[in-house]
C-alpha positions as CSV (number, residue, x, y, z in Angstrom):
1,M,92.9,65.3,84.4
2,T,94.3,66.7,87.6
3,A,95.1,70.4,87.6
4,C,98.6,71.5,88.3
5,A,99.7,73.7,91.2
6,F,99.7,77.2,89.6
7,I,97.5,80.0,88.5
8,T,98.5,81.7,85.3
9,G,97.9,85.0,83.5
10,V,97.6,85.4,79.8
11,C,98.8,88.3,77.5
12,G,95.8,89.9,76.0
13,V,92.1,90.1,75.4
14,A,91.8,86.7,73.7
15,L,93.9,83.5,73.8
16,A,96.7,83.3,71.3
17,A,97.2,79.9,69.8
18,A,100.4,79.3,71.7
19,E,98.6,80.2,74.9
20,R,95.7,77.8,74.1
21,A,98.2,75.0,73.5
22,F,100.1,75.7,76.7
23,L,96.8,75.8,78.8
24,R,95.8,72.5,77.3
25,E,99.1,70.8,78.1
26,A,100.1,72.5,81.4
27,R,96.6,72.4,83.0
28,P,96.9,75.4,85.4
29,W,94.5,75.3,88.4
30,G,93.2,78.7,87.4
31,L,93.5,82.0,85.4
32,I,94.0,85.5,86.8
33,L,92.9,88.5,84.7
34,F,94.3,92.0,84.7
35,K,93.4,95.3,82.9
36,R,95.3,94.2,79.9
37,N,92.8,91.3,79.6
38,I,89.6,93.4,79.9
39,E,87.8,95.5,77.4
40,T,84.1,94.8,77.3
41,P,81.7,92.4,79.1
42,A,81.2,90.2,76.0
43,Q,85.0,90.0,75.4
44,V,85.7,89.1,79.1
45,E,82.9,86.5,79.1
46,A,84.4,85.0,75.9
47,L,87.9,85.0,77.3
48,T,86.9,83.1,80.5
49,A,85.0,80.6,78.4
50,S,87.9,80.0,76.1
51,F,90.2,79.4,79.0
52,R,87.8,76.8,80.5
53,D,87.5,75.2,77.1
54,A,91.3,75.0,76.7
55,V,91.9,73.4,80.2
56,G,88.9,71.2,79.8
57,T,87.3,71.8,83.3
58,D,85.3,74.4,85.1
59,A,88.4,76.0,86.3
60,P,88.4,79.1,88.5
61,V,89.0,82.5,87.1
62,L,90.4,85.2,89.4
63,V,90.7,88.9,89.5
64,D,91.8,91.6,91.9
65,Q,88.7,93.6,92.5
66,E,89.0,95.4,95.7
67,G,87.6,98.8,95.0
68,G,89.5,102.0,95.2
69,R,93.0,101.9,93.7
70,V,92.7,98.1,92.9
71,Q,89.9,97.3,90.6
72,R,90.5,95.7,87.2
73,L,87.0,96.3,86.1
74,G,85.7,99.8,86.2
75,P,83.9,102.6,84.3
76,P,82.4,103.0,81.9
77,Q,81.7,99.2,81.6
78,W,81.4,98.4,85.2
79,P,80.7,100.3,88.5
80,S,83.4,101.9,90.6
81,Y,83.7,100.8,94.2
82,P,85.2,102.5,97.2
83,A,88.3,101.5,98.9
84,A,88.3,99.5,102.0
85,A,89.1,102.4,104.2
86,L,85.6,103.9,103.5
87,Y,84.0,101.0,105.0
88,G,86.2,101.5,108.0
89,R,85.0,105.0,108.5
90,L,81.5,103.9,108.2
91,Y,82.2,101.2,110.9
92,D,83.6,103.8,113.2
93,Q,80.5,105.8,113.0
94,E,78.2,102.9,113.4
95,Q,79.5,99.3,113.3
96,A,76.4,97.7,111.9
97,A,76.3,100.2,109.0
98,G,79.9,99.6,108.2
99,L,79.6,95.8,108.2
100,A,76.4,96.0,106.1
101,A,78.0,98.3,103.5
102,A,81.2,96.1,103.3
103,R,78.9,93.0,102.7
104,L,76.7,94.7,100.2
105,G,79.5,96.2,98.3
106,A,81.2,92.8,97.9
107,R,77.9,91.2,97.0
108,L,77.4,93.6,94.1
109,M,81.0,93.2,92.9
110,A,80.3,89.4,92.9
111,E,77.3,90.2,90.7
112,D,79.5,92.0,88.2
113,L,82.1,89.2,88.2
114,R,79.8,86.1,88.0
115,R,78.2,87.5,84.9
116,L,81.6,87.4,83.1
117,G,82.6,83.9,84.3
118,I,84.9,85.2,87.1
119,D,84.4,83.2,90.3
120,V,87.3,84.2,92.6
121,D,88.0,87.7,93.8
122,C,91.4,88.5,95.6
123,L,89.5,90.2,98.4
124,P,89.4,90.8,101.4
125,V,92.7,92.5,102.4
126,A,93.2,91.8,106.1
127,D,96.5,93.7,106.5
128,V,96.7,96.0,109.5
129,P,98.7,99.1,108.5
130,A,101.4,100.5,111.0
131,A,102.8,103.9,111.4
132,G,105.7,104.4,108.9
133,A,104.6,101.7,106.6
134,D,104.8,102.0,102.8
135,A,101.5,103.3,101.2
136,V,101.1,100.1,99.1
137,I,98.5,99.0,101.5
138,G,97.2,102.3,102.8
139,D,93.5,102.8,102.1
140,R,93.2,99.2,100.8
141,A,93.1,98.3,104.5
142,Y,89.8,98.4,106.6
143,G,91.5,100.1,109.5
144,D,94.4,99.9,111.9
145,R,92.9,97.6,114.6
146,A,92.9,93.8,114.2
147,D,89.3,93.4,115.4
148,K,87.9,96.0,113.1
149,V,89.9,94.6,110.1
150,A,88.8,91.1,110.7
151,A,85.1,92.0,111.1
152,L,84.9,94.0,107.9
153,A,87.0,91.5,106.0
154,A,84.7,88.8,107.1
155,A,81.7,90.8,106.0
156,A,83.2,91.3,102.5
157,A,84.0,87.6,102.2
158,A,80.4,86.8,103.1
159,G,79.1,89.1,100.5
160,L,81.3,87.6,97.8
161,M,80.2,84.0,98.6
162,E,76.5,85.0,98.7
163,G,77.1,86.2,95.1
164,G,78.8,82.9,94.1
165,V,82.4,84.2,94.2
166,L,85.1,82.8,96.3
167,P,87.2,85.2,98.4
168,V,90.9,85.1,98.7
169,V,92.2,86.6,102.0
170,K,95.5,88.5,101.7
171,H,98.4,89.0,102.4
172,L,99.2,86.2,105.0
173,P,100.6,86.7,107.6
174,G,100.3,90.4,107.2
175,H,101.6,93.3,104.8
176,G,100.6,96.2,106.8
177,R,103.9,96.9,108.5
178,A,106.0,96.6,105.3
179,T,108.2,99.7,104.7
180,A,108.5,98.8,100.9
181,D,106.3,98.0,98.1
182,S,106.9,94.2,97.4
183,H,106.2,94.8,93.8
184,L,109.4,96.7,93.6
185,K,111.7,95.3,96.5
186,L,111.7,93.0,99.4
187,P,110.3,94.5,102.6
188,V,111.7,93.5,106.0
189,V,109.6,93.8,109.1
190,S,111.4,94.0,112.5
191,A,108.5,93.8,114.9
192,T,108.6,91.4,117.7
193,R,106.7,88.1,117.9
194,E,104.5,89.6,120.5
195,E,103.6,92.7,118.4
196,L,102.9,90.5,115.4
197,E,100.8,88.0,117.3
198,A,98.7,90.8,118.8
199,T,98.0,92.8,115.7
200,D,99.1,91.5,112.2
201,F,98.4,87.8,112.9
202,A,95.3,88.5,115.0
203,A,93.4,90.1,112.1
204,F,93.8,86.9,110.1
205,R,92.8,84.3,112.9
206,P,89.0,85.0,112.7
207,L,89.3,84.5,108.9
208,A,91.3,81.1,109.0
209,A,88.3,79.1,107.7
210,L,88.0,81.0,104.3
211,P,88.6,78.8,101.4
212,L,91.6,80.7,99.8
213,G,94.5,82.7,101.0
214,M,97.5,84.6,99.6
215,T,100.9,85.0,101.0
216,A,103.0,88.2,101.5
217,H,106.4,88.7,100.0
218,V,107.7,90.1,103.3
219,V,110.5,89.0,105.7
220,F,109.6,88.7,109.3
221,D,112.9,88.7,111.0
222,A,111.5,87.7,114.3
223,Y,110.7,84.3,112.7
224,D,112.9,84.0,109.6
225,P,115.5,86.8,109.1
226,V,116.4,85.8,105.5
227,T,113.4,84.3,103.6
228,P,110.1,86.1,102.7
229,A,107.0,84.5,104.0
230,T,106.0,83.1,100.5
231,T,109.1,81.0,100.4
232,S,109.7,80.4,104.2
233,V,109.0,77.0,105.5
234,T,108.9,78.5,109.0
235,I,106.4,81.3,108.1
236,V,104.1,79.0,106.2
237,H,104.0,76.2,108.6
238,Q,104.6,77.8,112.1
239,V,102.8,81.1,111.4
240,I,100.1,80.7,108.7
241,R,99.2,77.2,109.3
242,D,99.8,76.8,113.1
243,S,99.7,80.3,114.8
244,I,97.1,81.7,112.6
245,G,95.4,78.4,111.9
246,F,94.6,79.0,108.2
247,K,93.1,75.9,106.8
248,G,92.3,76.9,103.2
249,L,94.1,76.6,99.8
250,L,97.2,78.8,100.0
251,M,98.6,80.6,97.0
252,S,101.7,82.6,96.7
253,D,101.6,86.3,95.7
254,D,102.7,86.9,92.2
255,V,106.2,85.3,91.8
256,S,107.2,87.9,89.1
257,M,107.2,90.7,91.7
258,E,110.6,92.1,92.5
259,A,110.6,91.2,96.1
260,L,111.6,87.7,95.2
261,S,115.1,86.6,94.0
262,G,116.3,84.0,91.6
263,S,114.8,83.0,88.4
264,I,111.0,82.5,87.9
265,A,111.5,78.7,88.1
266,Q,113.4,79.0,91.3
267,R,110.8,81.3,92.9
268,A,108.0,78.9,91.9
269,G,109.9,75.9,93.2
270,A,110.8,77.7,96.5
271,A,107.2,78.7,97.1
272,L,105.9,75.2,96.6
273,A,108.8,73.8,98.7
274,A,107.9,76.1,101.6
275,G,104.4,74.8,101.7
276,C,102.3,77.1,99.3
277,D,99.7,74.9,97.6
278,L,99.7,77.1,94.4
279,V,102.1,79.5,92.6
280,L,100.6,82.6,91.3
281,H,102.2,84.1,88.1
282,C,100.5,87.1,86.7
283,N,102.4,88.9,83.8
284,G,101.3,86.7,80.9
285,R,104.8,86.1,79.5
286,L,104.6,82.7,77.9
287,E,108.3,81.8,78.5
288,E,107.7,82.5,82.3
289,M,104.4,80.7,82.4
290,Q,106.2,77.7,80.9
291,A,109.0,77.8,83.6
292,V,106.4,78.0,86.4
293,A,104.5,75.1,84.8
294,A,107.6,73.0,84.9
295,E,107.9,73.4,88.7
296,A,104.2,72.8,89.4
297,A,103.3,69.2,90.0
298,P,99.7,67.9,89.8
299,L,97.6,68.9,92.9
300,T,97.5,65.8,94.9
301,G,97.6,64.9,98.7
302,E,96.7,67.6,101.2
303,A,97.1,70.4,98.6
304,G,94.7,68.5,96.3
305,R,92.2,68.1,99.1
306,R,92.3,71.8,100.0
307,A,91.9,72.6,96.3
308,A,88.8,70.3,96.1
309,A,87.4,71.9,99.2
310,A,87.8,75.5,97.9
311,L,86.0,74.6,94.6
312,A,83.3,72.9,96.5
313,A,82.7,76.2,98.4
314,R,81.4,77.8,95.1
315,K,77.7,78.3,95.5
316,T,74.8,79.2,93.2
317,P,74.3,83.0,94.0
318,A,71.5,84.0,96.2
319,V,68.9,85.9,94.2
320,I,68.8,89.7,94.7
321,D,67.2,92.7,93.0
322,V,70.4,94.2,91.7
323,A,68.8,97.6,90.9
324,D,67.4,97.9,94.4
325,A,70.7,96.7,95.9
326,R,72.7,99.2,93.9
327,A,70.3,102.0,95.0
328,M,70.6,100.9,98.7
329,F,74.4,100.8,98.4
330,A,74.6,104.3,96.9
331,A,72.4,105.6,99.6
332,V,74.5,104.1,102.4
333,L,77.6,105.6,100.9
334,D,76.1,109.1,100.4
335,R,74.2,109.3,103.7
336,P,75.5,112.0,106.1
337,A,77.2,110.7,109.2
338,D,74.8,112.4,111.6
339,A,71.9,110.6,109.8
340,R,73.5,107.3,110.2
341,R,74.0,107.9,114.0
342,A,70.4,108.9,114.3
343,S,68.8,106.0,112.6
C-alpha cells in the first residue's frame, strides 16, 4: 500500500499496542527516533524492525545524529562525534583535511546507524550563521561562508551515502540568521533578497541534488512577511524549488515546534498545502500523531515520485575496516594544526 505524507515519532523504547495499530492503519512514510526511544543497540534494532513490521514495508527510519550538541546516540553505547564547527576549523587550516574529516566522520556515523536499522540521518546542516543570530545553530554550522558550508556539507552527505544512509539537508532555505530558537518562538529574518541570495541560499544551491531536505520555521520578510518558510507557498516554490533549485523530497521541520501557530492538524495541512512533500511530527503523542495522519494523503504524483527517488538512493554500504577508520578519524582530530599544515 502507498505510504502517507508524514513521518512520525513514537513514545518509548518499544511500540505500544495502540501505536502498532496506528502505524498499521496510518502508514507513515517514516519513523524518527529521539533519545527517549534509545537505550541499547539491541533495543533500537528491535524497535526499527517492529516499526517496519507494523507498516509492512522497508520504510525509512530517521534520526538527528549531527555530532556535538545534537546526537541522539552517544556514549557509552555509541561513539561521540564533534560538532560541525570543528570540521570548519580543520578546513580553515587545510581544506583537504577538513573535507576528509567531515566525510569520514559521517561515514562512521552511518556505520553506527545502519547496524541499528536507521537509514536516514538529518544531516548536513547547511545554515550560515550571521552576527547577532540565536545560538540554536551556532557550532552546528560548518562556518560562516556559503562556499565553505556547502563544501563541508557535501562531504558529510557523501560520507553518509557511502555508508548506506540517506542525508537530509537542513534547514531550507536557511536558519543561520534567525534571532530566535524556532523550537520556542517564530524567528523573523529581515535581510534583503540580495543578502539572502548571496549567503543563506547560496550555501544550499550546490546541495540541490541531495535526496532529502528539511524546511526552516523562519519568516523571511523580504519574500513573505507573514508566513514561515514551512507553510509559505512563496518560499517553498519561489525560493526552495526555483531559486535554490532543490529537487529532492522536502519535509517540514517538526510541526510540534512553537514557531508554528494553529492546531497540529492546521500546521500539518498548511505545510502540505505550501508544497512540503512530507510533514514531520516528532513528540510521539498519539493524539497528535492521529491528527497529522488525518491531514496526510497518500504520497502520489510529483511528491510520490520524489519519495520513490529518495528511497532508490539508498545503497548497500561500501566495505570499510571500521577499526582502522576510527583510528584514522581520531588521529585527524587529535593531530596538531602545525603538523597538518606540514604534511
